[in-house]
TORPA-4810 file (N, C-alpha, C, O; in nm, 3 decimals):
<nodes>
NODE_1_0.091_-0.108_-0.012_-0.017_0.013_0.010_0.082_0.140_-0.020_0.054_0.232_-0.097_M
NODE_2_0.212_0.126_0.063_0.273_0.239_0.083_0.358_0.262_-0.043_0.391_0.376_-0.075_I
NODE_3_0.400_0.133_-0.127_0.472_0.175_-0.236_0.382_0.217_-0.351_0.425_0.274_-0.452_A
NODE_4_0.243_0.183_-0.327_0.156_0.241_-0.433_0.134_0.382_-0.435_0.132_0.457_-0.533_I
NODE_5_0.113_0.412_-0.288_0.096_0.552_-0.261_0.197_0.640_-0.320_0.174_0.747_-0.377_A
NODE_6_0.331_0.574_-0.298_0.435_0.669_-0.311_0.440_0.670_-0.483_0.483_0.767_-0.545_I
NODE_7_0.401_0.573_-0.533_0.415_0.550_-0.693_0.299_0.655_-0.758_0.309_0.705_-0.870_L
NODE_8_0.194_0.676_-0.669_0.090_0.757_-0.732_0.133_0.895_-0.688_0.093_0.990_-0.756_A
NODE_9_0.211_0.918_-0.584_0.258_1.047_-0.557_0.360_1.100_-0.702_0.347_1.201_-0.772_L
NODE_10_0.434_1.021_-0.708_0.533_1.017_-0.804_0.467_1.050_-0.955_0.509_1.142_-1.026_I
NODE_11_0.375_0.973_-0.985_0.314_1.005_-1.105_0.215_1.097_-1.108_0.172_1.123_-1.220_G
NODE_12_0.163_1.161_-1.004_0.090_1.269_-0.999_0.159_1.408_-1.015_0.097_1.502_-1.065_S
NODE_13_0.324_1.423_-0.959_0.405_1.490_-0.957_0.463_1.526_-1.107_0.491_1.636_-1.154_L
NODE_14_0.471_1.396_-1.163_0.546_1.377_-1.297_0.430_1.429_-1.409_0.477_1.477_-1.512_T
NODE_15_0.297_1.423_-1.398_0.203_1.445_-1.470_0.199_1.618_-1.464_0.193_1.692_-1.562_Y
NODE_16_0.204_1.649_-1.357_0.195_1.815_-1.333_0.287_1.877_-1.374_0.276_1.995_-1.406_G
NODE_17_0.414_1.799_-1.383_0.571_1.887_-1.464_0.514_1.884_-1.610_0.497_1.989_-1.673_T
NODE_18_0.486_1.769_-1.657_0.465_1.744_-1.795_0.324_1.828_-1.846_0.317_1.858_-1.966_F
NODE_19_0.216_1.864_-1.758_0.122_1.935_-1.804_0.170_2.100_-1.804_0.132_2.186_-1.883_D
NODE_20_0.254_2.116_-1.703_0.318_2.267_-1.708_0.395_2.313_-1.828_0.374_2.419_-1.886_V
NODE_21_0.500_2.211_-1.864_0.577_2.224_-1.955_0.494_2.245_-2.116_0.521_2.328_-2.203_A
NODE_22_0.382_2.137_-2.116_0.290_2.132_-2.229_0.214_2.272_-2.261_0.197_2.331_-2.368_W
NODE_23_0.180_2.297_-2.148_0.107_2.452_-2.159_0.200_2.571_-2.194_0.171_2.664_-2.270_N
NODE_24_0.329_2.553_-2.120_0.437_2.655_-2.160_0.460_2.649_-2.326_0.469_2.754_-2.389_T
NODE_25_0.467_2.564_-2.369_0.513_2.510_-2.500_0.380_2.567_-2.583_0.396_2.648_-2.673_K
NODE_26_0.289_2.533_-2.557_0.179_2.581_-2.632_0.159_2.739_-2.656_0.137_2.804_-2.758_T
NODE_27_0.179_2.775_-2.509_0.183_2.952_-2.506_0.274_3.014_-2.612_0.241_3.101_-2.693_R
NODE_28_0.409_2.948_-2.596_0.516_3.004_-2.646_0.479_2.999_-2.815_0.490_3.099_-2.885_I
NODE_29_0.434_2.863_-2.869_0.413_2.848_-2.999_0.301_2.940_-3.058_0.305_2.980_-3.175_E
NODE_30_0.218_2.966_-2.987_0.084_3.050_-3.002_0.153_3.201_-3.027_0.130_3.275_-3.123_K
NODE_31_0.240_3.226_-2.917_0.296_3.373_-2.909_0.405_3.379_-3.060_0.386_3.472_-3.139_A
NODE_32_0.490_3.298_-3.083_0.560_3.281_-3.189_0.420_3.292_-3.342_0.429_3.380_-3.428_E
NODE_33_0.344_3.221_-3.341_0.257_3.223_-3.450_0.200_3.375_-3.468_0.194_3.440_-3.572_D
NODE_34_0.161_3.412_-3.341_0.093_3.564_-3.348_0.229_3.686_-3.399_0.202_3.774_-3.482_R
NODE_35_0.335_3.678_-3.353_0.411_3.755_-3.399_0.469_3.741_-3.547_0.531_3.831_-3.604_D
NODE_36_0.440_3.608_-3.606_0.510_3.581_-3.713_0.369_3.627_-3.819_0.391_3.647_-3.939_Q
NODE_37_0.268_3.637_-3.777_0.128_3.689_-3.861_0.152_3.835_-3.888_0.132_3.894_-3.995_M
NODE_38_0.213_3.900_-3.743_0.197_4.042_-3.733_0.324_4.100_-3.814_0.326_4.202_-3.882_M
NODE_39_0.431_4.006_-3.788_0.560_4.048_-3.896_0.530_4.028_-4.041_0.576_4.107_-4.123_R
NODE_40_0.456_3.931_-4.076_0.414_3.887_-4.194_0.322_4.006_-4.272_0.328_4.037_-4.391_G
NODE_41_0.238_4.060_-4.169_0.128_4.164_-4.204_0.191_4.323_-4.264_0.161_4.396_-4.358_A
NODE_42_0.288_4.327_-4.158_0.386_4.463_-4.168_0.469_4.434_-4.295_0.480_4.533_-4.367_L
NODE_43_0.525_4.331_-4.336_0.622_4.309_-4.416_0.552_4.350_-4.551_0.599_4.428_-4.634_A
NODE_44_0.432_4.285_-4.560_0.329_4.284_-4.690_0.305_4.432_-4.741_0.325_4.485_-4.850_R
NODE_45_0.253_4.480_-4.613_0.206_4.630_-4.630_0.307_4.718_-4.666_0.280_4.813_-4.738_M
NODE_46_0.474_4.691_-4.608_0.587_4.775_-4.661_0.600_4.760_-4.786_0.600_4.855_-4.865_A
NODE_47_0.611_4.638_-4.819_0.645_4.619_-4.986_0.515_4.682_-5.075_0.544_4.741_-5.179_R
NODE_48_0.392_4.672_-5.041_0.289_4.710_-5.146_0.285_4.865_-5.155_0.268_4.926_-5.260_E
NODE_49_0.304_4.930_-5.013_0.316_5.074_-5.022_0.424_5.137_-5.072_0.426_5.255_-5.109_I
NODE_50_0.545_5.034_-5.074_0.664_5.099_-5.149_0.614_5.146_-5.296_0.649_5.254_-5.344_S
NODE_51_0.523_5.050_-5.365_0.513_5.079_-5.495_0.379_5.158_-5.507_0.303_5.124_-5.598_M
NODE_52_0.344_5.254_-5.429_0.241_5.322_-5.451_0.295_5.422_-5.564_0.414_5.450_-5.580_A
NODE_53_0.192_5.468_-5.637_0.235_5.557_-5.759_0.128_5.651_-5.805_0.012_5.615_-5.785_Y
NODE_54_0.152_5.779_-5.869_0.038_5.838_-5.934_0.055_5.873_-6.061_0.170_5.904_-6.091_L
NODE_55_-0.022_5.878_-6.141_0.002_5.908_-6.297_-0.059_6.020_-6.347_-0.164_6.048_-6.289_S
NODE_56_-0.022_6.106_-6.452_-0.091_6.227_-6.475_-0.118_6.195_-6.617_-0.142_6.290_-6.692_E
NODE_57_-0.117_6.038_-6.679_-0.151_6.014_-6.802_-0.289_5.921_-6.780_-0.287_5.802_-6.750_H
NODE_58_-0.408_6.002_-6.801_-0.516_5.964_-6.783_-0.629_6.022_-6.896_-0.601_6.116_-6.971_Y
NODE_59_-0.734_5.968_-6.899_-0.839_6.026_-6.989_-0.891_6.157_-6.917_-0.939_6.137_-6.805_D
NODE_60_-0.891_6.270_-6.956_-0.938_6.399_-6.896_-1.082_6.403_-6.912_-1.150_6.472_-6.836_K
NODE_61_-1.143_6.322_-7.021_-1.280_6.343_-7.029_-1.358_6.231_-6.972_-1.481_6.227_-6.974_K
NODE_62_-1.285_6.146_-6.925_-1.358_6.024_-6.865_-1.346_6.070_-6.706_-1.439_6.047_-6.629_R
NODE_63_-1.248_6.124_-6.671_-1.238_6.156_-6.523_-1.232_6.299_-6.487_-1.186_6.383_-6.565_Y
NODE_64_-1.272_6.325_-6.382_-1.274_6.475_-6.326_-1.137_6.512_-6.259_-1.071_6.616_-6.268_R
NODE_65_-1.117_6.407_-6.198_-0.976_6.414_-6.115_-0.878_6.285_-6.136_-0.915_6.174_-6.174_T
NODE_66_-0.745_6.325_-6.102_-0.638_6.202_-6.119_-0.720_6.064_-6.084_-0.788_6.076_-5.983_R
NODE_67_-0.727_5.946_-6.142_-0.772_5.839_-6.073_-0.680_5.754_-5.989_-0.723_5.658_-5.926_P
NODE_68_-0.540_5.793_-5.987_-0.453_5.736_-5.910_-0.441_5.834_-5.800_-0.438_5.956_-5.814_T
NODE_69_-0.434_5.765_-5.679_-0.434_5.847_-5.553_-0.364_5.794_-5.433_-0.337_5.674_-5.439_L
NODE_70_-0.330_5.856_-5.329_-0.287_5.814_-5.215_-0.340_5.864_-5.093_-0.294_5.969_-5.048_F
NODE_71_-0.437_5.799_-5.029_-0.526_5.879_-4.941_-0.517_5.812_-4.763_-0.571_5.710_-4.718_R
NODE_72_-0.463_5.875_-4.720_-0.462_5.817_-4.559_-0.548_5.895_-4.473_-0.558_6.017_-4.489_L
NODE_73_-0.615_5.828_-4.378_-0.717_5.892_-4.285_-0.687_5.834_-4.153_-0.649_5.717_-4.153_K
NODE_74_-0.701_5.916_-4.001_-0.679_5.872_-3.895_-0.593_5.772_-3.869_-0.613_5.659_-3.826_D
NODE_75_-0.458_5.847_-3.912_-0.320_5.759_-3.930_-0.283_5.688_-3.786_-0.230_5.577_-3.787_G
NODE_76_-0.315_5.759_-3.651_-0.256_5.743_-3.529_-0.265_5.611_-3.482_-0.176_5.533_-3.446_R
NODE_77_-0.420_5.594_-3.488_-0.444_5.462_-3.409_-0.546_5.362_-3.512_-0.537_5.240_-3.520_T
NODE_78_-0.618_5.429_-3.569_-0.739_5.369_-3.667_-0.702_5.394_-3.799_-0.797_5.437_-3.865_D
NODE_79_-0.590_5.382_-3.866_-0.562_5.399_-3.976_-0.621_5.345_-4.107_-0.633_5.223_-4.122_A
NODE_80_-0.658_5.433_-4.203_-0.719_5.384_-4.323_-0.664_5.443_-4.463_-0.679_5.551_-4.520_R
NODE_81_-0.594_5.321_-4.496_-0.505_5.400_-4.606_-0.544_5.333_-4.756_-0.533_5.212_-4.770_L
NODE_82_-0.586_5.411_-4.855_-0.628_5.377_-4.995_-0.543_5.443_-5.096_-0.525_5.565_-5.102_L
NODE_83_-0.492_5.350_-5.178_-0.371_5.396_-5.252_-0.386_5.299_-5.387_-0.450_5.195_-5.392_F
NODE_84_-0.313_5.358_-5.489_-0.290_5.284_-5.617_-0.143_5.272_-5.627_-0.063_5.359_-5.592_T
NODE_85_-0.108_5.132_-5.689_0.022_5.094_-5.643_0.040_5.015_-5.770_-0.049_5.010_-5.855_G
NODE_86_0.159_4.952_-5.783_0.223_4.857_-5.893_0.258_4.719_-5.812_0.341_4.648_-5.869_L
NODE_87_0.218_4.683_-5.715_0.205_4.564_-5.628_0.122_4.451_-5.694_0.142_4.336_-5.656_A
NODE_88_0.023_4.478_-5.797_-0.047_4.352_-5.805_0.021_4.232_-5.863_0.128_4.233_-5.924_G
NODE_89_-0.054_4.133_-5.838_-0.018_3.999_-5.881_-0.126_3.923_-5.962_-0.237_3.921_-5.910_E
NODE_90_-0.112_3.863_-6.077_-0.208_3.791_-6.140_-0.208_3.663_-6.098_-0.105_3.596_-6.098_R
NODE_91_-0.337_3.613_-6.054_-0.337_3.485_-6.007_-0.412_3.392_-6.092_-0.446_3.285_-6.042_L
NODE_92_-0.443_3.418_-6.220_-0.490_3.343_-6.305_-0.373_3.373_-6.434_-0.302_3.470_-6.457_Y
NODE_93_-0.393_3.227_-6.510_-0.333_3.249_-6.633_-0.407_3.325_-6.733_-0.530_3.325_-6.738_T
NODE_94_-0.335_3.385_-6.807_-0.393_3.521_-6.927_-0.535_3.583_-6.872_-0.638_3.594_-6.938_D
NODE_95_-0.514_3.624_-6.727_-0.604_3.720_-6.687_-0.568_3.851_-6.740_-0.448_3.880_-6.750_A
NODE_96_-0.678_3.950_-6.782_-0.650_4.071_-6.830_-0.631_4.173_-6.709_-0.719_4.248_-6.667_K
NODE_97_-0.503_4.162_-6.661_-0.451_4.233_-6.547_-0.306_4.284_-6.570_-0.237_4.215_-6.645_E
NODE_98_-0.252_4.395_-6.516_-0.151_4.415_-6.490_-0.104_4.427_-6.353_-0.173_4.394_-6.257_S
NODE_99_0.046_4.487_-6.343_0.077_4.500_-6.192_0.025_4.608_-6.123_0.075_4.637_-6.014_D
NODE_100_-0.087_4.685_-6.178_-0.132_4.834_-6.129_-0.252_4.774_-6.075_-0.317_4.680_-6.118_E
NODE_101_-0.272_4.857_-5.955_-0.430_4.837_-5.899_-0.447_4.906_-5.782_-0.362_4.982_-5.734_G
NODE_102_-0.572_4.877_-5.729_-0.602_4.951_-5.594_-0.594_4.890_-5.484_-0.665_4.790_-5.468_V
NODE_103_-0.507_4.933_-5.383_-0.480_4.884_-5.246_-0.565_4.961_-5.110_-0.572_5.082_-5.089_F
NODE_104_-0.618_4.865_-5.038_-0.657_4.957_-4.918_-0.634_4.856_-4.786_-0.649_4.734_-4.792_E
NODE_105_-0.600_4.923_-4.680_-0.562_4.856_-4.543_-0.671_4.928_-4.449_-0.682_5.051_-4.446_Y
NODE_106_-0.751_4.842_-4.371_-0.854_4.941_-4.256_-0.869_4.818_-4.132_-0.847_4.698_-4.143_F
NODE_107_-0.898_4.868_-4.054_-0.933_4.767_-3.906_-1.082_4.786_-3.936_-1.131_4.890_-3.980_L
NODE_108_-1.149_4.670_-3.905_-1.285_4.651_-3.897_-1.331_4.515_-3.799_-1.247_4.428_-3.779_A
NODE_109_-1.442_4.504_-3.751_-1.499_4.405_-3.680_-1.493_4.269_-3.758_-1.539_4.275_-3.872_T
NODE_110_-1.449_4.157_-3.721_-1.411_4.036_-3.745_-1.551_3.987_-3.800_-1.661_4.006_-3.747_A
NODE_111_-1.522_3.916_-3.927_-1.647_3.857_-3.988_-1.685_3.723_-3.954_-1.754_3.656_-4.031_E
NODE_112_-1.640_3.673_-3.828_-1.686_3.527_-3.766_-1.742_3.535_-3.636_-1.727_3.448_-3.550_D
NODE_113_-1.814_3.651_-3.621_-1.876_3.696_-3.506_-1.812_3.702_-3.358_-1.879_3.707_-3.254_G
NODE_114_-1.686_3.702_-3.365_-1.604_3.710_-3.251_-1.599_3.834_-3.175_-1.557_3.830_-3.059_S
NODE_115_-1.641_3.960_-3.234_-1.620_4.082_-3.155_-1.477_4.151_-3.207_-1.464_4.267_-3.244_G
NODE_116_-1.383_4.058_-3.199_-1.236_4.101_-3.233_-1.205_4.209_-3.334_-1.284_4.197_-3.429_R
NODE_117_-1.130_4.300_-3.350_-1.085_4.359_-3.490_-0.988_4.321_-3.545_-0.881_4.298_-3.489_Q
NODE_118_-1.016_4.306_-3.675_-0.895_4.233_-3.775_-0.867_4.359_-3.876_-0.946_4.442_-3.921_D
NODE_119_-0.736_4.343_-3.892_-0.671_4.401_-4.020_-0.704_4.373_-4.144_-0.637_4.281_-4.192_L
NODE_120_-0.785_4.419_-4.214_-0.817_4.394_-4.355_-0.744_4.454_-4.473_-0.680_4.558_-4.456_F
NODE_121_-0.749_4.396_-4.594_-0.656_4.432_-4.701_-0.763_4.400_-4.807_-0.819_4.292_-4.826_R
NODE_122_-0.782_4.527_-4.879_-0.889_4.500_-4.992_-0.796_4.529_-5.107_-0.707_4.614_-5.094_R
NODE_123_-0.814_4.453_-5.234_-0.745_4.485_-5.359_-0.834_4.481_-5.482_-0.936_4.412_-5.480_T
NODE_124_-0.804_4.549_-5.583_-0.893_4.539_-5.681_-0.790_4.584_-5.818_-0.732_4.692_-5.827_K
NODE_125_-0.786_4.487_-5.907_-0.710_4.506_-6.030_-0.744_4.592_-6.130_-0.679_4.595_-6.234_P
NODE_126_-0.861_4.680_-6.107_-0.873_4.746_-6.207_-0.907_4.918_-6.147_-0.989_4.945_-6.059_V
NODE_127_-0.838_4.997_-6.204_-0.842_5.120_-6.147_-0.940_5.222_-6.210_-0.901_5.278_-6.312_I
NODE_128_-1.075_5.254_-6.156_-1.181_5.302_-6.247_-1.247_5.403_-6.174_-1.175_5.468_-6.097_D
NODE_129_-1.369_5.433_-6.180_-1.445_5.539_-6.127_-1.498_5.489_-6.000_-1.528_5.577_-5.920_E
NODE_130_-1.516_5.367_-5.962_-1.558_5.311_-5.839_-1.442_5.243_-5.747_-1.452_5.131_-5.695_E
NODE_131_-1.333_5.326_-5.735_-1.213_5.301_-5.666_-1.230_5.237_-5.528_-1.169_5.139_-5.485_I
NODE_132_-1.347_5.326_-5.449_-1.379_5.279_-5.337_-1.477_5.179_-5.311_-1.538_5.168_-5.205_E
NODE_133_-1.492_5.095_-5.426_-1.602_4.990_-5.404_-1.533_4.867_-5.471_-1.423_4.870_-5.526_R
NODE_134_-1.599_4.777_-5.460_-1.564_4.612_-5.504_-1.448_4.581_-5.484_-1.402_4.650_-5.393_E
NODE_135_-1.363_4.497_-5.533_-1.248_4.403_-5.491_-1.266_4.310_-5.410_-1.372_4.279_-5.355_G
NODE_136_-1.164_4.262_-5.401_-1.143_4.157_-5.300_-1.121_4.181_-5.142_-1.029_4.258_-5.114_T
NODE_137_-1.179_4.137_-5.058_-1.104_4.157_-4.923_-1.086_4.042_-4.832_-1.168_3.951_-4.819_K
NODE_138_-0.964_4.051_-4.764_-0.917_3.965_-4.673_-0.883_3.981_-4.580_-0.840_4.094_-4.563_S
NODE_139_-0.877_3.893_-4.467_-0.785_3.942_-4.340_-0.646_3.922_-4.341_-0.598_3.811_-4.364_T
NODE_140_-0.564_4.042_-4.314_-0.432_4.023_-4.314_-0.375_3.988_-4.196_-0.280_3.910_-4.189_L
NODE_141_-0.448_4.062_-4.068_-0.418_4.017_-3.952_-0.520_4.003_-3.837_-0.609_4.088_-3.830_A
NODE_142_-0.516_3.895_-3.738_-0.635_3.910_-3.649_-0.598_3.962_-3.520_-0.485_3.957_-3.472_E
NODE_143_-0.715_4.018_-3.461_-0.709_4.067_-3.321_-0.611_4.179_-3.308_-0.531_4.193_-3.216_D
NODE_144_-0.627_4.251_-3.401_-0.516_4.386_-3.368_-0.577_4.518_-3.305_-0.684_4.563_-3.344_V
NODE_145_-0.510_4.572_-3.213_-0.601_4.660_-3.133_-0.564_4.827_-3.201_-0.640_4.921_-3.176_M
NODE_146_-0.458_4.842_-3.273_-0.446_4.955_-3.343_-0.347_4.939_-3.452_-0.253_4.860_-3.450_K
NODE_147_-0.379_5.028_-3.558_-0.307_5.022_-3.689_-0.256_5.173_-3.700_-0.342_5.262_-3.707_V
NODE_148_-0.118_5.206_-3.702_-0.090_5.326_-3.745_0.000_5.353_-3.877_0.093_5.282_-3.915_G
NODE_149_-0.046_5.472_-3.940_0.030_5.463_-4.070_0.048_5.619_-4.083_-0.044_5.700_-4.077_I
NODE_150_0.173_5.645_-4.102_0.209_5.793_-4.160_0.300_5.831_-4.236_0.404_5.765_-4.246_E
NODE_151_0.276_5.956_-4.311_0.349_5.983_-4.406_0.438_6.083_-4.373_0.394_6.181_-4.312_G
NODE_152_0.554_6.076_-4.402_0.663_6.166_-4.402_0.669_6.307_-4.474_0.736_6.297_-4.577_W
NODE_153_0.630_6.408_-4.458_0.639_6.529_-4.497_0.769_6.615_-4.496_0.808_6.673_-4.395_D
NODE_154_0.825_6.619_-4.603_0.988_6.683_-4.590_0.964_6.811_-4.624_1.067_6.866_-4.666_P
NODE_155_0.877_6.875_-4.624_0.843_7.017_-4.635_0.851_7.069_-4.489_0.935_7.151_-4.452_K
NODE_156_0.753_7.012_-4.406_0.774_7.061_-4.269_0.859_6.950_-4.163_0.880_6.963_-4.042_D
NODE_157_0.897_6.845_-4.246_0.963_6.762_-4.182_0.922_6.705_-4.048_0.988_6.723_-3.945_R
NODE_158_0.788_6.620_-4.055_0.708_6.595_-3.959_0.611_6.476_-4.039_0.578_6.477_-4.158_E
NODE_159_0.583_6.391_-3.950_0.504_6.261_-3.981_0.322_6.308_-3.971_0.261_6.359_-3.877_W
NODE_160_0.287_6.277_-4.067_0.142_6.329_-4.109_0.070_6.222_-4.101_0.108_6.115_-4.149_R
NODE_161_-0.053_6.237_-4.036_-0.153_6.110_-3.984_-0.279_6.115_-4.102_-0.375_6.038_-4.104_D
NODE_162_-0.253_6.224_-4.195_-0.374_6.252_-4.302_-0.300_6.287_-4.392_-0.202_6.359_-4.375_E
NODE_163_-0.347_6.229_-4.529_-0.279_6.257_-4.681_-0.374_6.234_-4.761_-0.451_6.139_-4.754_W
NODE_164_-0.373_6.327_-4.847_-0.435_6.305_-4.964_-0.389_6.388_-5.093_-0.393_6.511_-5.104_D
NODE_165_-0.347_6.304_-5.178_-0.256_6.348_-5.303_-0.335_6.414_-5.385_-0.282_6.497_-5.458_S
NODE_166_-0.488_6.393_-5.392_-0.555_6.468_-5.480_-0.641_6.594_-5.423_-0.741_6.637_-5.480_N
NODE_167_-0.596_6.639_-5.320_-0.627_6.748_-5.230_-0.605_6.880_-5.280_-0.508_6.885_-5.356_S
NODE_168_-0.654_6.965_-5.266_-0.613_7.106_-5.335_-0.524_7.154_-5.247_-0.454_7.243_-5.296_S
NODE_169_-0.493_7.122_-5.098_-0.410_7.154_-4.996_-0.284_7.097_-5.068_-0.181_7.155_-5.037_S
NODE_170_-0.273_7.009_-5.146_-0.156_6.950_-5.170_-0.096_7.015_-5.281_0.026_7.009_-5.296_R
NODE_171_-0.185_7.087_-5.374_-0.126_7.117_-5.496_0.008_7.233_-5.468_0.003_7.313_-5.374_Q
NODE_172_0.101_7.229_-5.545_0.240_7.261_-5.537_0.325_7.201_-5.429_0.438_7.244_-5.402_G
NODE_173_0.282_7.122_-5.380_0.332_7.047_-5.238_0.380_6.900_-5.289_0.328_6.861_-5.393_Q
NODE_174_0.463_6.825_-5.232_0.502_6.673_-5.251_0.365_6.590_-5.244_0.297_6.594_-5.142_V
NODE_175_0.335_6.527_-5.334_0.212_6.468_-5.353_0.194_6.324_-5.272_0.095_6.287_-5.210_L
NODE_176_0.317_6.254_-5.291_0.357_6.127_-5.219_0.462_6.137_-5.109_0.572_6.187_-5.131_L
NODE_177_0.420_6.080_-4.971_0.508_6.079_-4.887_0.656_6.002_-4.931_0.646_5.887_-4.973_P
NODE_178_0.796_6.064_-4.920_0.860_5.974_-4.959_0.893_5.862_-4.847_0.959_5.766_-4.886_P
NODE_179_0.861_5.866_-4.734_0.851_5.756_-4.628_0.714_5.749_-4.585_0.635_5.844_-4.584_R
NODE_180_0.689_5.629_-4.549_0.574_5.574_-4.469_0.623_5.492_-4.364_0.704_5.400_-4.379_V
NODE_181_0.564_5.536_-4.240_0.598_5.453_-4.116_0.470_5.380_-4.062_0.368_5.447_-4.042_R
NODE_182_0.473_5.221_-4.032_0.350_5.159_-4.009_0.387_5.081_-3.894_0.498_5.032_-3.875_I
NODE_183_0.262_5.071_-3.800_0.284_5.015_-3.660_0.144_4.951_-3.664_0.049_4.989_-3.732_T
NODE_184_0.149_4.847_-3.578_0.059_4.743_-3.525_0.073_4.728_-3.384_0.177_4.685_-3.335_L
NODE_185_-0.028_4.762_-3.313_-0.038_4.708_-3.199_-0.120_4.602_-3.146_-0.227_4.592_-3.206_V
NODE_186_-0.105_4.530_-3.063_-0.180_4.383_-3.050_-0.148_4.350_-2.889_-0.081_4.421_-2.814_F
NODE_187_-0.201_4.247_-2.864_-0.177_4.203_-2.711_-0.089_4.057_-2.723_-0.098_3.976_-2.815_K
NODE_188_-0.005_4.049_-2.609_0.080_3.927_-2.673_0.028_3.829_-2.530_-0.057_3.868_-2.450_D
NODE_189_0.095_3.707_-2.523_0.058_3.597_-2.471_0.010_3.633_-2.287_-0.062_3.563_-2.217_E
NODE_190_0.055_3.718_-2.261_0.006_3.776_-2.132_-0.062_3.863_-2.157_-0.067_3.923_-2.050_N
NODE_191_-0.130_3.924_-2.236_-0.224_4.008_-2.246_-0.184_4.164_-2.225_-0.265_4.254_-2.202_G
NODE_192_-0.048_4.179_-2.236_0.021_4.318_-2.236_0.052_4.374_-2.382_0.110_4.301_-2.462_K
NODE_193_0.013_4.505_-2.419_0.017_4.558_-2.528_0.150_4.566_-2.602_0.247_4.619_-2.549_E
NODE_194_0.155_4.515_-2.722_0.317_4.471_-2.791_0.301_4.591_-2.937_0.192_4.623_-2.986_K
NODE_195_0.400_4.629_-2.971_0.400_4.711_-3.065_0.529_4.702_-3.152_0.647_4.715_-3.119_K
NODE_196_0.464_4.670_-3.293_0.595_4.642_-3.415_0.567_4.746_-3.471_0.457_4.800_-3.478_L
NODE_197_0.690_4.789_-3.526_0.682_4.920_-3.639_0.768_4.929_-3.738_0.877_4.890_-3.694_T
NODE_198_0.777_4.960_-3.852_0.855_4.932_-3.971_0.848_5.074_-4.068_0.745_5.141_-4.068_T
NODE_199_0.946_5.105_-4.134_0.928_5.184_-4.218_0.950_5.153_-4.371_1.016_5.055_-4.404_Q
NODE_200_0.903_5.220_-4.445_0.920_5.170_-4.596_0.964_5.306_-4.700_0.933_5.417_-4.658_T
NODE_201_1.020_5.299_-4.804_1.065_5.433_-4.900_0.956_5.404_-4.996_0.916_5.288_-5.003_K
NODE_202_0.906_5.490_-5.067_0.823_5.488_-5.175_0.922_5.548_-5.314_0.971_5.660_-5.324_L
NODE_203_0.930_5.448_-5.398_1.044_5.469_-5.521_0.975_5.548_-5.622_1.049_5.597_-5.707_F
NODE_204_0.858_5.571_-5.632_0.822_5.675_-5.717_0.749_5.801_-5.656_0.627_5.803_-5.637_L
NODE_205_0.827_5.898_-5.629_0.791_5.981_-5.555_0.733_6.105_-5.613_0.686_6.194_-5.543_G
NODE_206_0.739_6.108_-5.758_0.661_6.220_-5.864_0.593_6.132_-5.940_0.620_6.016_-5.972_A
NODE_207_0.466_6.229_-5.973_0.379_6.132_-6.065_0.422_6.121_-6.225_0.468_6.215_-6.290_P
NODE_208_0.396_5.979_-6.275_0.456_5.923_-6.407_0.377_6.041_-6.499_0.257_6.066_-6.492_L
NODE_209_0.452_6.090_-6.567_0.395_6.185_-6.687_0.456_6.160_-6.806_0.569_6.204_-6.828_D
NODE_210_0.367_6.060_-6.928_0.440_6.031_-7.037_0.336_6.040_-7.151_0.370_6.019_-7.267_F
</nodes>
């Protein structure tokens, strides 16, 4: 009886040790997966934003204003960025698409009913009059607390959380920010806020004119 009791005690302690180790391993793996998801979202945004462009070559009779744009709103914590870029990818053979397209990033409530906030990405391969509509929406990162996107204004030498390349206030000024800073804020495995930040350079600073 004593031997059985000792064996049961040892088994209980061993199980407890393995249980703690397994929970720790699972928590670390989830944290690593979450960090990887956020870093992947940052990398993708930085790559696509770096290829933003404007063009003066458009049908003046069809469009009242330049159809290509770079529009940023609420850039500090709840950023919404809409821009035209050359980061498009053809997903189907012989698709009548080029590398240009419309890209948009924004925070919105998750579509699975969980109530969390996700970072969404909307893409549209055709630049037309309905630039703010249609396209394909997908989740770029789940459970994001804040999204910060800011453009560097070389004239005033400061970060701007609002930017509109087609605004009258931008006439005679830099239409595209030479640099963009992106920040994602989310909770880590301990429930504490964690922030990841990166910057990207825009390669086409001036509108194309040919």
